[in-house]
C-alpha positions as CSV (number, residue, x, y, z in Angstrom):
1,M,2.7,-17.5,-19.5
2,F,0.8,-14.8,-21.6
3,G,-2.8,-14.3,-21.2
4,A,-5.4,-16.0,-23.1
5,G,-8.6,-14.5,-25.1
6,R,-9.8,-12.5,-27.7
7,P,-7.0,-10.0,-28.9
8,R,-9.3,-6.8,-29.2
9,S,-11.2,-7.6,-26.3
10,N,-13.2,-4.9,-24.6
11,V,-12.5,-6.2,-21.2
12,M,-8.9,-7.3,-20.1
13,L,-8.7,-8.9,-16.5
14,V,-5.1,-8.9,-15.1
15,G,-4.2,-11.0,-11.6
16,E,-0.7,-11.5,-10.0
17,Q,0.9,-14.6,-11.3
18,P,-0.2,-18.1,-12.5
19,G,-1.3,-20.7,-10.0
20,D,0.1,-24.1,-9.9
21,Q,-3.0,-25.5,-11.6
22,E,-2.5,-22.6,-14.8
23,D,1.4,-23.3,-14.7
24,R,1.0,-26.9,-15.5
25,A,-2.1,-26.1,-17.8
26,G,-0.1,-23.3,-19.4
27,E,-3.3,-20.9,-19.4
28,P,-4.3,-18.2,-16.7
29,F,-7.0,-18.7,-14.8
30,V,-8.0,-22.4,-14.7
31,G,-7.7,-23.5,-11.5
32,P,-9.5,-22.9,-8.1
33,A,-9.3,-18.9,-8.6
34,G,-10.5,-19.4,-12.2
35,K,-13.2,-21.1,-11.2
36,I,-14.5,-18.3,-8.9
37,L,-13.5,-15.6,-11.7
38,D,-16.0,-17.6,-13.9
39,R,-19.0,-17.4,-11.5
40,V,-18.4,-13.7,-10.7
41,L,-17.8,-12.9,-14.3
42,D,-21.1,-14.6,-15.2
43,E,-22.9,-13.0,-12.1
44,A,-21.4,-9.4,-13.2
45,G,-23.0,-9.9,-16.4
46,I,-19.3,-10.1,-18.3
47,D,-18.9,-12.7,-20.9
48,R,-15.2,-14.5,-19.8
49,A,-15.3,-15.5,-23.7
50,D,-15.1,-11.6,-24.8
51,A,-12.7,-10.8,-22.2
52,Y,-9.2,-11.1,-22.2
53,V,-7.5,-12.7,-19.0
54,T,-3.6,-12.5,-18.2
55,N,-1.1,-12.0,-15.2
56,A,1.1,-9.1,-14.4
57,V,3.9,-12.0,-13.5
58,K,4.2,-14.4,-16.0
59,H,5.6,-17.4,-14.1
60,F,4.6,-19.5,-11.0
61,K,6.5,-18.7,-7.9
62,W,6.5,-21.7,-5.8
63,K,8.1,-23.2,-3.0
64,A,8.0,-26.7,-2.3
65,G,5.3,-28.5,0.2
66,R,4.6,-31.6,1.7
67,G,5.0,-34.0,-1.1
68,K,4.6,-32.9,-4.8
69,R,2.4,-29.8,-3.6
70,R,3.9,-26.2,-4.9
71,L,2.7,-23.6,-2.9
72,H,2.2,-20.0,-3.8
73,Q,4.8,-17.1,-3.3
74,K,4.5,-13.7,-3.9
75,P,6.2,-12.3,-6.6
76,D,9.0,-9.6,-5.7
77,A,9.4,-6.0,-6.9
78,A,11.9,-7.6,-9.3
79,E,9.8,-10.0,-10.8
80,V,7.1,-7.6,-11.5
81,R,9.3,-5.6,-13.1
82,A,10.8,-8.0,-15.2
83,C,7.5,-9.2,-16.7
84,R,6.3,-5.6,-17.0
85,P,7.4,-5.0,-20.7
86,W,5.4,-8.1,-21.8
87,L,2.0,-7.0,-19.9
88,E,2.6,-3.7,-21.7
89,T,2.8,-5.2,-25.0
90,E,-0.4,-7.3,-24.5
91,L,-2.0,-3.9,-23.4
92,T,-1.0,-2.5,-26.6
93,V,-2.3,-5.2,-28.5
94,V,-5.6,-5.9,-26.8
95,R,-6.2,-2.1,-26.3
96,P,-9.3,-2.9,-24.1
97,K,-11.5,-0.4,-23.2
98,L,-12.2,-1.6,-19.5
99,L,-9.0,-2.9,-17.6
100,V,-9.6,-4.9,-14.4
101,L,-6.5,-5.2,-12.1
102,M,-7.2,-7.9,-9.7
103,G,-5.2,-7.7,-6.5
104,A,-2.4,-5.7,-5.1
105,T,0.2,-7.0,-7.2
106,A,-1.5,-6.4,-10.7
107,A,-2.4,-2.8,-9.6
108,Q,0.6,-2.1,-8.1
109,S,2.5,-3.3,-11.6
110,L,0.9,-0.4,-13.6
111,L,-0.5,1.6,-11.0
112,G,2.4,2.2,-8.8
113,P,3.8,0.8,-5.7
114,S,2.0,3.5,-3.5
115,F,-1.6,2.2,-4.7
116,R,-3.8,0.6,-2.5
117,V,-6.6,-1.4,-3.5
118,T,-8.3,-1.6,-0.1
119,R,-8.7,2.3,-0.6
120,E,-9.8,2.4,-4.4
121,R,-11.2,-1.1,-4.9
122,G,-14.1,-0.8,-7.4
123,R,-13.6,3.2,-8.3
124,L,-13.1,4.3,-12.0
125,L,-9.5,5.4,-11.8
126,E,-7.7,7.8,-13.9
127,S,-5.1,6.7,-16.1
128,D,-3.7,6.5,-19.4
129,L,-3.8,2.7,-19.8
130,A,-7.6,2.2,-21.1
131,P,-10.6,4.1,-21.3
132,L,-11.9,3.0,-17.9
133,V,-9.4,1.4,-15.6
134,T,-10.9,0.0,-11.8
135,A,-9.1,-2.3,-9.1
136,T,-10.3,-5.1,-7.2
137,I,-9.9,-8.1,-5.0
138,H,-8.4,-11.2,-6.8
139,P,-10.4,-14.4,-6.8
140,S,-8.3,-16.3,-4.8
141,A,-8.9,-13.8,-1.8
142,I,-12.1,-15.3,-1.2
143,L,-10.6,-18.9,-1.3
144,R,-8.4,-17.5,1.4
145,A,-11.2,-15.7,3.3
146,D,-12.7,-16.8,6.2
147,P,-15.5,-19.2,5.5
148,D,-18.0,-16.8,7.4
149,E,-17.1,-14.0,5.0
150,R,-16.7,-15.3,1.6
151,E,-20.5,-14.6,0.4
152,D,-19.9,-11.2,1.4
153,A,-16.5,-11.1,-0.5
154,M,-17.9,-12.7,-3.5
155,A,-20.8,-10.3,-3.4
156,A,-18.5,-7.2,-3.0
157,L,-16.4,-8.8,-5.8
158,I,-19.4,-9.1,-8.4
159,D,-20.5,-5.4,-7.4
160,D,-17.2,-4.0,-8.3
161,L,-17.2,-5.9,-11.5
162,R,-21.0,-5.3,-12.3
163,G,-20.2,-1.3,-12.1
164,A,-17.2,-1.4,-13.9
165,R,-19.6,-3.4,-16.9
166,Q,-22.1,-0.6,-16.6
167,A,-19.5,2.3,-16.9
168,L,-18.5,0.4,-20.1
169,A,-21.9,0.2,-21.4
170,R,-22.3,3.8,-21.0
171,L,-18.8,4.5,-23.2
């Protein structure tokens, strides 16, 4: 599954891989993580309609759960490498001014396997990928967070995106 959004967007958001609902709908970020993404983008002042959203891995990797449930599995390095040419093509076509890498898989797919979101999140990074590059947590991390920590995780993600939007405004 490829990304969705304006082909010449100023903002490009990259996640890990489509989830179950995204796989079924054929569009990125339309499931529970997409609802979180919509909320944090709105609160950070980024219009999703003006952004391009995609994933580092273009297919939903899953294993069978109980009943008809398909459970997410983390893509391996070979799957990330196999999908990288498509992601690079999207970057070439979109040519974003701000590239937001959400989660370790997205960040490591473009910045290398030693990159750590936990160390670098929210910071502007030197890269030839776009004039402004930043990494932060994936919206699904909020869904997996301890209920007592969700609001703090949400606020931190909003702060990361708000800072990136402000940097974009200064360009």
